[in-house]
C-alpha positions as CSV (number, residue, x, y, z in Angstrom):
1,X,-23.8,17.6,22.7
2,X,-20.4,15.8,22.7
3,X,-19.7,13.7,25.8
4,X,-16.6,15.7,26.7
5,X,-18.5,19.0,26.7
6,X,-21.2,17.4,28.9
7,X,-18.5,16.3,31.4
8,X,-17.1,19.9,31.5
9,X,-20.5,21.4,32.0
10,X,-21.2,18.9,34.8
11,X,-18.0,19.9,36.5
12,X,-19.0,23.5,36.3
13,X,-22.4,22.8,37.9
14,X,-20.9,20.8,40.8
15,X,-18.6,23.7,41.6
16,X,-21.4,26.2,41.4
17,X,-23.4,24.1,43.9
18,X,-20.5,23.7,46.3
19,X,-17.7,26.2,46.3
20,X,-15.6,23.8,48.4
21,X,-16.1,20.8,46.0
22,X,-13.1,18.6,45.7
23,X,-12.4,17.8,42.0
24,X,-10.8,14.4,41.2
25,X,-11.4,13.6,37.6
26,X,-9.6,16.5,35.9
27,X,-7.1,14.6,33.7
28,X,-9.9,12.6,32.0
29,X,-11.7,15.8,31.1
30,X,-8.7,17.7,29.6
31,X,-7.6,14.7,27.7
32,X,-11.0,14.1,26.2
33,X,-10.8,14.5,22.4
34,X,-13.9,16.6,22.4
35,X,-12.3,19.1,24.9
36,X,-9.0,19.1,22.9
37,X,-10.9,19.9,19.7
38,X,-12.9,22.6,21.5
39,X,-9.6,24.0,22.8
40,X,-8.2,24.1,19.2
41,X,-11.3,25.8,18.0
42,X,-10.8,28.5,20.7
43,X,-7.2,29.2,20.1
44,X,-7.3,29.1,16.3
45,X,-9.3,32.4,16.3
46,X,-6.9,34.1,18.7
47,X,-4.1,36.4,17.8
48,X,-0.5,35.0,17.5
49,X,-1.2,31.8,15.5
50,X,0.9,33.1,12.6
51,X,4.0,33.2,14.8
52,X,7.1,33.0,12.6
53,X,8.4,29.4,12.4
54,X,11.1,28.5,14.8
55,X,12.4,24.9,14.4
56,X,13.8,25.0,17.9
57,X,10.3,25.7,19.4
58,X,7.4,25.0,17.1
59,X,6.6,21.6,15.5
60,X,4.6,23.5,12.9
61,X,2.9,26.9,12.9
62,X,-0.4,27.7,11.2
63,X,1.4,28.6,8.0
64,X,-0.9,31.4,6.8
65,X,-0.8,35.2,7.2
66,X,-3.4,37.3,8.9
67,X,-3.4,40.5,6.7
68,X,-4.8,42.6,9.6
69,X,-3.8,40.3,12.4
70,X,-3.8,43.0,15.1
71,X,-7.3,44.1,14.2
72,X,-8.7,40.6,14.8
73,X,-9.8,40.1,11.2
74,X,-10.0,36.3,11.4
75,X,-12.8,35.5,9.0
76,X,-12.1,32.9,6.3
77,X,-8.5,32.5,7.3
78,X,-7.9,29.1,8.7
79,X,-10.1,27.2,6.2
80,X,-9.7,23.5,6.2
81,X,-7.6,22.2,9.2
82,X,-6.1,19.3,7.2
83,X,-5.3,21.7,4.4
84,X,-3.3,24.0,6.6
85,X,-1.7,21.7,9.1
86,X,-1.4,18.5,7.0
87,X,-1.9,15.5,9.2
88,X,-0.9,17.3,12.4
89,X,-4.4,17.7,13.8
90,X,-6.1,14.5,12.6
91,X,-7.9,12.2,15.0
92,X,-4.7,10.2,15.3
93,X,-2.9,13.3,16.5
94,X,-5.5,14.0,19.2
95,X,-5.4,10.3,20.2
96,X,-1.7,10.4,20.7
97,X,-1.9,13.6,22.8
98,X,-4.8,12.0,24.8
99,X,-2.5,9.0,25.6
100,X,0.4,11.2,26.7
101,X,-1.8,13.2,29.0
102,X,-3.4,10.2,30.7
103,X,-0.1,8.4,31.2
104,X,1.6,11.5,32.5
105,X,4.2,11.5,29.7
106,X,3.2,14.8,28.1
107,X,5.8,17.5,28.3
108,X,5.6,21.2,27.3
109,X,8.1,21.9,24.5
110,X,8.2,25.7,24.6
111,X,8.2,28.7,27.0
112,X,5.0,30.5,27.9
113,X,6.0,33.4,25.8
114,X,6.5,31.4,22.6
115,X,3.9,28.7,22.5
116,X,3.7,26.0,19.9
117,X,0.2,25.0,18.6
118,X,0.5,21.8,20.5
119,X,1.2,23.5,23.8
120,X,-1.5,26.1,23.2
121,X,-4.2,23.4,22.8
122,X,-3.2,21.7,26.1
123,X,-3.0,25.0,28.0
124,X,-6.4,26.0,26.7
125,X,-7.9,22.7,27.8
126,X,-6.4,23.2,31.3
127,X,-7.8,26.8,31.3
128,X,-11.3,25.5,30.5
129,X,-11.2,23.1,33.4
130,X,-9.7,25.6,35.9
131,X,-12.3,28.2,34.8
132,X,-15.1,25.7,35.5
133,X,-13.8,25.0,39.0
134,X,-12.8,28.5,40.2
135,X,-15.1,31.0,38.3
136,X,-18.0,30.4,40.8
137,X,-15.7,31.2,43.7
138,X,-14.1,34.4,42.4
139,X,-15.4,37.5,44.1
140,X,-16.9,40.6,42.5
141,X,-13.7,42.5,43.3
142,X,-11.9,40.4,40.7
143,X,-12.6,42.0,37.3
144,X,-9.8,40.8,35.2
145,X,-9.5,37.9,32.7
146,X,-12.9,36.5,33.4
147,X,-15.9,35.8,31.1
148,X,-17.7,38.9,29.8
149,X,-15.1,41.2,31.6
150,X,-12.5,43.4,30.1
151,X,-10.8,46.8,30.7
152,X,-14.0,48.7,29.8
153,X,-16.2,46.8,32.3
154,X,-13.6,47.5,34.9
155,X,-13.8,51.2,34.2
156,X,-17.6,51.1,34.4
157,X,-17.2,49.4,37.9
158,X,-14.9,52.2,39.0
159,X,-17.4,54.8,37.8
160,X,-20.3,53.1,39.7
161,X,-18.5,52.3,42.9
162,X,-15.8,54.9,43.5
163,X,-17.9,58.1,43.6
164,X,-17.0,60.8,46.2
165,X,-13.8,59.0,47.2
166,X,-11.3,61.2,48.9
167,X,-8.2,59.0,48.5
168,X,-7.0,56.5,45.9
169,X,-4.4,53.7,46.4
170,X,-2.9,52.5,43.2
171,X,-1.3,49.0,43.4
172,X,0.8,47.2,40.8
173,X,2.4,44.0,42.0
174,X,3.6,42.7,38.6
175,X,7.2,43.1,39.6
176,X,6.6,41.0,42.7
177,X,5.4,38.2,40.6
178,X,8.7,37.9,38.8
179,X,9.8,35.6,41.7
180,X,6.4,34.5,43.0
181,X,6.2,31.4,45.3
182,X,5.3,28.4,43.1
183,X,4.6,26.2,46.1
184,X,1.9,28.6,47.3
185,X,0.2,28.4,44.0
186,X,0.3,24.6,44.0
187,X,-1.1,24.6,47.6
188,X,-4.0,26.8,46.4
189,X,-4.8,24.4,43.6
190,X,-4.5,21.3,45.8
191,X,-7.2,22.7,48.1
192,X,-9.7,22.0,45.4
193,X,-8.0,19.5,43.0
194,X,-7.0,16.0,44.0
195,X,-5.7,14.7,40.7
196,X,-2.0,13.9,40.8
197,X,-1.5,13.6,37.0
198,X,-3.0,17.0,36.5
199,X,-0.9,18.5,39.3
200,X,2.2,17.0,37.7
201,X,1.2,18.8,34.5
202,X,1.0,22.0,36.5
203,X,4.5,21.4,37.9
204,X,5.8,20.8,34.3
205,X,4.2,24.1,33.2
206,X,5.8,26.0,36.1
207,X,9.2,24.7,35.1
208,X,9.0,25.9,31.5
209,X,11.5,28.7,30.7
210,X,10.4,32.3,31.7
211,X,7.1,31.2,33.3
212,X,5.7,34.1,35.4
213,X,2.4,35.6,36.4
214,X,3.7,39.2,36.0
215,X,2.7,41.8,33.4
216,X,-0.3,39.8,32.2
217,X,-2.3,43.1,31.7
218,X,0.3,44.2,29.1
219,X,0.3,41.0,27.0
220,X,-1.8,39.6,24.2
221,X,-3.9,36.4,24.1
222,X,-0.7,34.4,23.3
223,X,-0.4,33.8,27.1
224,X,-3.2,31.4,28.1
225,X,-2.8,30.0,31.6
226,X,-1.0,32.7,33.6
227,X,-4.1,35.0,33.8
228,X,-6.3,32.4,35.5
229,X,-3.5,31.2,37.7
230,X,-2.9,34.8,38.8
231,X,-6.6,35.1,39.7
232,X,-6.4,31.8,41.7
233,X,-3.2,33.0,43.5
234,X,-4.6,36.4,44.4
235,X,-8.0,35.1,45.5
236,X,-6.7,35.3,49.1
237,X,-6.1,39.0,48.6
238,X,-9.7,39.5,47.4
239,X,-11.1,37.6,50.4
240,X,-8.9,39.6,52.8
241,X,-9.9,42.9,51.2
242,X,-13.6,41.9,51.4
243,X,-13.2,41.4,55.2
244,X,-11.3,44.7,55.5
245,X,-14.2,46.5,53.7
246,X,-16.8,45.1,56.1
247,X,-14.7,46.2,59.1
248,X,-13.8,49.6,57.7
249,X,-17.2,50.8,56.5
250,X,-19.0,52.9,59.0
251,X,-22.2,54.9,59.2
252,X,-25.2,55.0,56.9
253,X,-24.8,58.5,55.5
254,X,-22.8,61.7,56.1
255,X,-24.1,64.3,58.6
256,X,-25.5,67.5,57.3
257,X,-23.1,70.4,57.3
258,X,-24.5,72.8,60.0
259,X,-23.1,75.9,58.2
260,X,-24.9,74.9,55.0
261,X,-28.2,73.9,56.7
262,X,-28.3,77.2,58.7
263,X,-28.4,79.3,55.5
264,X,-30.9,77.3,53.5
265,X,-33.3,75.9,56.1
266,X,-35.9,78.6,55.7
267,X,-35.5,79.4,52.0
268,X,-37.4,78.1,49.0
269,X,-37.9,78.8,45.3
270,X,-35.7,81.4,43.7
271,X,-34.1,82.4,47.0
272,X,-33.1,78.8,47.6
273,X,-31.5,78.5,44.2
274,X,-29.5,81.7,44.6
275,X,-28.4,80.6,48.0
276,X,-27.2,77.2,46.7
277,X,-25.2,79.0,43.9
278,X,-23.5,81.2,46.5
279,X,-22.7,78.2,48.7
280,X,-21.1,76.4,45.8
281,X,-19.0,79.5,45.1
282,X,-17.9,79.6,48.7
283,X,-17.2,75.8,48.6
284,X,-19.6,75.1,51.5
285,X,-20.8,71.5,50.9
286,X,-24.3,70.3,51.9
287,X,-22.8,67.3,53.8
288,X,-19.8,67.2,56.1
289,X,-16.8,66.2,54.0
290,X,-14.8,64.9,57.0
291,X,-17.4,63.1,59.0
292,X,-15.5,60.7,61.3
293,X,-18.6,58.6,61.7
294,X,-18.9,57.9,58.0
295,X,-16.3,55.8,56.1
296,X,-16.3,53.8,53.0
297,X,-13.8,51.5,51.2
298,X,-13.9,50.2,47.6
299,X,-11.6,47.8,45.9
300,X,-11.2,46.5,42.4
301,X,-8.5,44.2,41.0
302,X,-7.6,43.6,37.4
303,X,-5.0,40.9,37.1
304,X,-1.8,42.1,38.9
305,X,-3.1,45.7,39.3
306,X,-5.7,47.0,41.7
307,X,-7.2,50.3,42.9
308,X,-8.6,51.2,46.3
309,X,-10.9,54.1,46.9
310,X,-11.3,55.5,50.4
311,X,-13.7,57.9,52.1
312,X,-11.8,58.7,55.2
313,X,-8.7,60.4,56.4
314,X,-5.1,60.2,55.1
315,X,-4.2,58.4,58.3
316,X,-6.8,55.7,57.3
317,X,-5.2,55.4,53.9
318,X,-1.7,55.0,55.3
319,X,-2.8,52.3,57.7
320,X,-4.6,50.4,54.9
321,X,-1.5,50.7,52.7
322,X,0.8,49.3,55.4
323,X,-1.5,46.5,56.4
324,X,-1.9,45.5,52.7
325,X,1.8,45.4,52.1
326,X,2.3,43.2,55.2
327,X,-0.5,40.8,54.0
328,X,1.0,40.5,50.5
329,X,4.4,39.7,52.1
330,X,3.3,37.3,54.8
331,X,0.5,35.4,53.0
332,X,1.5,35.6,49.3
333,X,5.2,36.2,49.4
334,X,4.9,39.3,47.2
335,X,6.9,42.5,47.5
336,X,5.0,45.7,46.8
337,X,6.7,49.1,46.4
338,X,4.3,51.5,48.1
339,X,6.1,54.7,47.2
340,X,3.7,57.4,46.0
341,X,0.7,55.1,45.7
342,X,-1.7,57.2,47.8
343,X,-3.2,60.0,45.7
344,X,-5.7,62.6,46.6
345,X,-8.8,61.9,44.5
346,X,-9.5,65.6,43.6
347,X,-6.0,67.1,43.3
348,X,-4.0,64.2,41.9
349,X,-4.6,61.7,39.0
350,X,-4.3,58.0,39.4
351,X,-3.0,55.9,36.5
352,X,-4.8,52.6,36.2
353,X,-4.7,50.3,33.2
354,X,-3.5,53.2,31.1
355,X,-6.4,55.5,32.1
356,X,-6.1,58.6,34.3
357,X,-8.7,58.6,37.1
358,X,-9.7,61.5,39.3
359,X,-12.8,63.2,40.9
360,X,-13.9,66.7,40.0
361,X,-13.6,69.0,43.1
362,X,-16.8,70.4,44.4
363,X,-16.0,74.0,43.4
364,X,-15.5,72.9,39.8
365,X,-18.6,70.9,39.3
366,X,-20.6,72.8,36.8
367,X,-24.3,72.9,36.2
368,X,-25.2,71.0,33.0
369,X,-28.4,71.2,30.9
370,X,-29.6,67.8,29.9
371,X,-32.8,66.1,28.6
372,X,-34.9,64.1,30.9
373,X,-34.6,60.3,30.4
374,X,-38.4,59.9,30.6
375,X,-39.1,62.9,28.4
376,X,-36.2,63.8,26.0
377,X,-38.0,67.0,24.9
378,X,-37.8,68.5,28.5
379,X,-34.5,70.0,29.5
380,X,-33.4,70.1,33.2
381,X,-30.4,71.6,35.1
382,X,-28.2,68.9,36.6
383,X,-25.0,69.4,38.7
384,X,-21.9,67.5,37.4
385,X,-21.7,64.0,38.8
386,X,-19.4,63.1,41.7
387,X,-18.4,59.9,40.0
388,X,-14.8,59.5,38.9
389,X,-13.7,61.0,35.6
390,X,-11.9,58.7,33.3
391,X,-9.4,60.6,31.1
392,X,-7.0,59.9,28.3
393,X,-3.3,60.4,29.1
394,X,-2.8,62.4,25.9
395,X,0.6,63.7,26.8
396,X,1.9,60.1,27.5
397,X,0.5,58.9,24.1
398,X,2.1,61.8,22.2
399,X,5.4,61.2,23.9
400,X,5.3,57.6,22.8
401,X,4.6,58.6,19.2
402,X,7.5,61.1,19.4
403,X,9.8,58.4,20.8
404,X,9.1,56.0,17.9
405,X,9.4,58.8,15.3
406,X,5.8,59.4,14.2
407,X,6.3,63.1,15.3
408,X,9.3,65.1,16.3
409,X,10.4,68.2,18.2
410,X,9.0,70.0,21.2
411,X,5.8,70.8,19.2
412,X,5.3,67.1,18.2
413,X,5.0,67.9,14.5
414,X,4.0,64.8,12.4
415,X,6.9,63.4,10.4
416,X,7.4,60.7,7.7
417,X,8.2,57.1,8.8
418,X,11.1,56.0,6.6
419,X,11.0,52.3,7.7
420,X,7.5,52.0,6.0
421,X,8.3,53.5,2.6
422,X,9.0,50.1,1.1
423,X,5.4,48.9,1.8
424,X,2.4,49.3,-0.6
425,X,0.1,52.3,-0.1
426,X,-2.6,50.2,1.4
427,X,-0.1,48.7,3.9
428,X,1.1,52.2,4.9
429,X,-2.5,53.4,5.5
430,X,-3.4,50.2,7.4
431,X,-0.3,50.6,9.6
432,X,-1.5,54.1,10.8
433,X,-5.1,53.0,10.8
434,X,-4.5,50.1,13.1
435,X,-2.7,52.3,15.7
436,X,-5.5,54.9,15.6
437,X,-8.3,52.4,15.9
438,X,-6.7,50.6,18.8
439,X,-6.2,53.9,20.7
440,X,-9.6,55.2,19.8
441,X,-11.4,52.0,20.8
442,X,-9.5,51.6,24.1
443,X,-10.1,55.2,25.2
444,X,-13.7,55.5,23.8
445,X,-15.0,55.3,27.4
446,X,-13.1,58.5,28.4
447,X,-14.8,61.7,29.3
448,X,-12.2,63.7,27.4
449,X,-12.1,61.6,24.2
450,X,-12.0,64.9,22.1
451,X,-8.5,65.5,23.4
452,X,-7.3,62.6,21.2
453,X,-7.7,64.9,18.3
454,X,-4.0,65.6,18.7
455,X,-3.1,61.9,18.3
456,X,-5.4,61.6,15.3
457,X,-3.7,64.7,13.7
458,X,-0.2,63.2,14.2
459,X,-1.1,59.8,12.8
460,X,-3.1,61.1,9.9
461,X,-0.4,63.5,8.7
462,X,2.5,61.1,9.4
463,X,0.7,58.7,7.1
464,X,0.3,61.5,4.5
465,X,4.0,62.4,4.7
466,X,5.1,58.8,4.5
467,X,3.1,58.4,1.2
468,X,4.6,61.7,0.0
469,X,8.1,60.3,0.5
470,X,7.2,57.0,-1.1
471,X,6.0,58.7,-4.3
472,X,8.3,61.7,-4.1
473,X,5.4,64.1,-3.8
474,X,6.6,67.4,-2.4
475,X,3.6,68.5,-0.4
476,X,0.8,67.0,1.7
477,X,-1.8,68.7,-0.5
478,X,-0.5,66.6,-3.5
479,X,-1.0,63.4,-1.5
480,X,-4.6,64.4,-0.5
481,X,-5.3,65.4,-4.1
482,X,-4.1,62.0,-5.3
483,X,-5.9,59.8,-2.7
484,X,-8.7,62.0,-1.4
485,X,-9.6,63.6,2.0
486,X,-9.4,60.2,3.9
487,X,-6.5,58.7,1.8
488,X,-8.7,56.1,0.0
489,X,-6.7,53.3,-1.6
490,X,-8.4,51.4,-4.5
491,X,-7.5,48.7,-7.0
492,X,-7.1,49.4,-10.7
493,X,-10.7,48.2,-11.2
494,X,-11.9,50.8,-8.6
495,X,-12.6,48.4,-5.7
496,X,-11.9,49.9,-2.3
497,X,-8.9,48.4,-0.4
498,X,-8.7,50.6,2.6
499,X,-8.9,54.2,3.8
500,X,-8.0,56.2,6.9
501,X,-10.9,56.4,9.4
502,X,-12.8,59.6,9.9
503,X,-12.3,61.4,13.2
504,X,-14.5,60.1,16.0
505,X,-15.1,57.0,18.1
506,X,-14.9,53.8,16.1
507,X,-18.1,52.0,15.3
508,X,-17.5,48.3,15.7
509,X,-19.8,45.6,14.3
510,X,-18.6,43.1,16.8
511,X,-16.3,43.0,19.8
512,X,-13.0,41.8,18.3
513,X,-10.7,44.3,19.9
514,X,-8.0,43.7,22.4
515,X,-9.5,45.7,25.3
516,X,-7.2,44.0,27.8
517,X,-3.9,45.4,26.5
518,X,-2.9,48.9,27.2
519,X,-2.3,50.8,23.8
520,X,1.2,52.0,24.9
521,X,2.3,48.4,24.9
522,X,0.8,47.7,21.5
523,X,2.2,50.8,19.8
524,X,5.8,49.6,20.3
525,X,4.9,46.2,18.8
526,X,2.9,47.7,15.9
527,X,5.6,50.3,15.0
528,X,7.9,47.3,14.2
529,X,5.2,45.3,12.6
530,X,5.4,44.6,8.8
531,X,2.9,42.7,6.8
532,X,2.3,41.2,3.4
533,X,-0.2,42.8,1.2
534,X,-3.9,42.0,1.2
535,X,-4.4,43.8,-2.2
536,X,-4.3,40.6,-4.2
537,X,-7.4,39.3,-2.4
538,X,-9.3,41.7,-4.6
539,X,-8.1,39.8,-7.7
540,X,-9.7,36.6,-9.1
541,X,-8.2,33.1,-8.7
542,X,-5.2,32.8,-11.0
543,X,-6.0,29.2,-11.8
544,X,-9.7,29.1,-12.6
545,X,-10.7,32.8,-12.6
546,X,-13.3,32.4,-9.8
547,X,-14.0,35.5,-7.7
548,X,-15.6,33.5,-4.8
549,X,-13.8,32.7,-1.6
550,X,-10.4,33.9,-2.8
551,X,-7.5,33.1,-0.4
552,X,-3.8,33.8,-0.5
553,X,-1.5,30.9,-1.3
554,X,2.2,31.3,-0.2
555,X,4.6,29.7,-2.6
556,X,7.3,29.5,0.0
557,X,6.4,28.4,3.6
558,X,7.8,30.3,6.5
559,X,9.9,27.4,7.6
560,X,11.8,27.3,4.3
561,X,12.4,31.1,4.4
562,X,13.7,30.7,8.0
563,X,16.0,27.9,7.0
564,X,17.4,30.0,4.2
565,X,17.8,33.0,6.5
566,X,19.6,30.8,9.1
567,X,22.0,29.5,6.5
568,X,22.8,33.1,5.6
569,X,23.5,33.9,9.3
570,X,20.3,35.8,10.1
571,X,18.1,32.9,11.4
572,X,15.5,32.8,14.2
573,X,18.1,33.8,16.8
574,X,18.0,37.3,15.1
575,X,14.3,37.4,14.5
576,X,14.0,40.8,16.1
577,X,16.1,42.4,13.4
578,X,13.9,44.8,11.4
579,X,15.7,44.2,8.1
580,X,15.5,40.4,8.4
581,X,11.8,40.5,9.3
582,X,11.1,42.8,6.4
583,X,13.0,40.7,3.9
584,X,11.2,37.5,5.1
585,X,7.9,39.2,4.6
586,X,8.7,40.6,1.2
587,X,10.3,37.4,-0.1
588,X,7.3,35.3,0.8
589,X,5.6,35.3,-2.6
590,X,1.9,34.8,-2.7
591,X,-0.8,34.3,-5.3
592,X,-4.7,34.6,-5.1
593,X,-6.5,31.2,-5.4
594,X,-10.1,30.3,-4.8
595,X,-10.7,27.9,-1.9
596,X,-11.3,24.9,-4.2
597,X,-8.0,25.4,-6.1
598,X,-6.2,26.2,-2.8
599,X,-7.1,22.8,-1.3
600,X,-6.1,21.0,-4.5
601,X,-2.7,22.6,-4.4
602,X,-2.1,21.7,-0.7
603,X,-3.3,18.1,-1.2
604,X,-0.9,17.7,-4.2
605,X,-3.6,16.9,-6.7
606,X,-3.2,20.1,-8.8
607,X,-1.8,19.1,-12.2
608,X,-1.9,22.3,-14.2
609,X,0.9,24.8,-15.2
610,X,3.5,25.7,-12.6
611,X,1.9,28.1,-10.1
612,X,5.0,30.4,-10.1
613,X,4.3,31.2,-13.8
614,X,1.2,33.0,-12.7
615,X,3.0,35.6,-10.6
616,X,2.8,39.2,-11.8
């Protein structure tokens, strides 16, 4: 094992043994070349590394296109480091960065929202060290941006620990973080870290433009350090809530409802079953719902959002809300708008991480017939669980699709998307496919997943209508006749390129999806997303004819296209313009090459005919 990795593992062990351990050798670890290379290996597989070149920010981007970037299709993309980044990431480059870090001369060159490759590597190295120090001290209430945890594990925690709650408090303090107290964050770090060079690096990071800890639950992996810094900053809140839970919880179990017990105490068999049915109809519970001697409090936080479940009175909920707001203001200098944050668990729905959470009222809990776990052939009657139901906010999703013109009118009828007509058929299908798969994967844990059928219908037929407009086919049936039931796109040789997914929950071979980002945030980005075609990957190498390890070579690097666009008055400062982005994508000519020929071309040792002559 490399020496740098051994040092990092030793740091982790020391902090696991002693959660008050003072760390003094941080800079030497993050500047270790082994750690820097590990950091690069981590970030090169994350989304965002094909960020369009901006000479005012990036020294050099990874100049290669991820055909299905948002899907996480990252296999065989980066290839040889030297081939893609020239001499930028050689041992000499790492040695220079190491010297800058250890002498304190390193400076971040970009904002946290537009990271260069250089800054990403350093931030990832800092994240690795901070995670080794603080991960052992984080409490179970903290479920966000930690190893092996994502939005789905949080929802499972809510299901397991928020059963029978009467009230929910929904907290979102992202707006308060817009002007969070940086001195408090530094003080939190200095309690465990005594390394002035590392702390100076933290100060430099805090001074970068637009640095904030807010809205981290709605961002992609482009942002590296803010999530763990947010967890460190809010650790005081988790500790305070832990103490509050211990003081609030009361009693071992609820008292038996005298009215219920009086009716069933002498009954058995069929008579008992009939009596229980009548009691359910009359909404007479077995246990006292308002037992003042039984109270429970549950709390789960995900980044800058949290949810609190309460078994108690509305008065208890109001007091907890007021005390929590005062704590955030006094101890963390955070403002929290508490308007309409208390919801009744049965009659209202709480929106948390894009999910709707509520508990089924007692009178609506139906008797379900299920197979026994130990004997699947034996069926038993089971009353519906008292655990929270996690639902899809279908109306919200449909409204968003209507807003960005995938459907229209009060009835939300699917419509063509004119801005996509210039794309190839496979790109059009992949555009809608990506949106559906992200939504379906994120909400696959919901109890009402079938309600997403409306979203599937809109996306599928919007895709069909867009293809109909592209090829001037008058009806949807003609498109389905041309491409089949699931819009299957193939090459001239009959090889499958893509097809629209069948209805149902997606079956994933590995966990590559962005479970931390709420789909509503992604839909806006994807609706403006244009991509270059992946179709040519199905063709052989144009130089040698090989069909093995075919990659796409771009004849014009992004930096040259940007320079040309800038000279024409539509440079990086207007990179959000849809027409400029589309033209940049279209004009970037590409050609399929096998990996061997691709490396020869980039190293400048290819001596055959001009590559441009092989373009179709």
